[in-house]
C-alpha positions as CSV (number, residue, x, y, z in Angstrom):
1,M,-1.6,8.3,-16.2
2,T,0.3,10.5,-16.4
3,E,3.0,10.7,-19.1
4,T,6.8,10.6,-17.8
5,H,8.6,13.9,-19.0
6,V,12.4,14.0,-18.0
7,H,14.8,16.9,-19.4
8,A,18.4,16.5,-19.0
9,S,18.2,19.7,-17.1
10,H,15.5,18.5,-14.7
11,P,18.6,17.1,-12.1
12,R,20.2,20.3,-12.0
13,V,16.8,21.9,-11.4
14,A,15.7,19.8,-8.6
15,S,19.6,20.6,-7.0
16,R,18.7,24.4,-7.2
17,L,15.2,24.3,-5.7
18,K,16.9,21.5,-3.2
19,R,19.1,24.7,-2.1
20,A,16.6,27.1,-2.3
21,E,14.4,24.9,-0.2
22,G,17.4,24.6,2.4
23,H,17.9,28.5,2.1
24,L,14.0,28.7,3.1
25,R,14.3,27.0,5.8
26,S,17.1,28.8,7.2
27,V,14.7,31.8,6.8
28,I,12.4,30.2,8.8
29,A,14.5,29.7,11.2
30,M,15.9,33.6,11.4
31,I,12.1,35.0,11.8
32,E,11.7,32.3,14.4
33,E,15.1,33.6,16.0
34,G,14.1,37.2,15.5
35,R,16.6,38.4,13.3
36,P,16.9,41.7,12.1
37,C,14.2,41.9,9.2
38,L,17.2,43.7,6.7
39,D,19.1,40.0,6.9
40,V,15.5,38.0,6.4
41,A,14.7,40.2,3.2
42,Q,18.6,39.4,1.8
43,Q,17.9,36.0,2.3
44,L,14.3,35.8,1.6
45,Q,15.7,37.6,-1.9
46,A,18.2,34.9,-2.1
47,V,15.9,32.3,-2.3
48,E,13.4,34.4,-4.5
49,R,16.1,34.7,-6.9
50,A,17.4,30.8,-6.7
51,V,13.6,29.6,-7.1
52,R,13.2,32.4,-10.6
53,N,16.3,30.9,-12.0
54,A,15.4,27.5,-11.8
55,K,12.1,28.3,-13.2
56,Q,13.9,29.7,-16.2
57,A,16.1,27.1,-16.6
58,L,13.0,24.7,-16.7
59,I,11.3,26.7,-19.2
60,H,14.3,27.9,-21.5
61,D,15.1,23.9,-21.6
62,H,11.4,22.8,-22.4
63,M,11.3,25.8,-25.3
64,D,14.4,24.6,-26.7
65,H,14.2,20.3,-26.7
66,C,10.3,20.3,-26.8
67,L,8.9,22.8,-28.8
68,D,8.6,22.7,-33.0
69,G,7.8,26.6,-33.8
70,D,6.4,25.2,-37.4
71,D,3.4,23.3,-35.3
72,T,0.3,25.2,-34.5
73,G,-0.2,22.8,-30.9
74,D,3.8,24.1,-30.3
75,R,3.3,27.6,-30.9
76,D,0.0,27.5,-28.4
77,E,2.0,25.8,-25.7
78,L,5.3,27.7,-26.3
79,K,2.6,30.9,-25.7
80,A,1.4,29.7,-22.7
81,I,4.6,28.6,-21.0
82,S,6.1,31.9,-21.5
83,R,3.9,34.0,-19.7
84,Y,6.2,32.5,-16.7
85,L,9.3,33.3,-17.6
């Protein structure tokens, strides 16, 4: 069984991702409607930025609250998770 792992920041991260999901649905609709590529690319950039910001917030929160730099296992986890920044 997987252990529940919840941070105080998770609701904010989930909210950001839901907003990005809505923007992504809009991008799909834009493509299906034949909107100009420049408009689509701009919206895709916004989606990408929103997902990246959510990812960074999640990782920084985890690093701040779950990892102890003095613990060898935590140092290994820090190296592993920081690859995603």
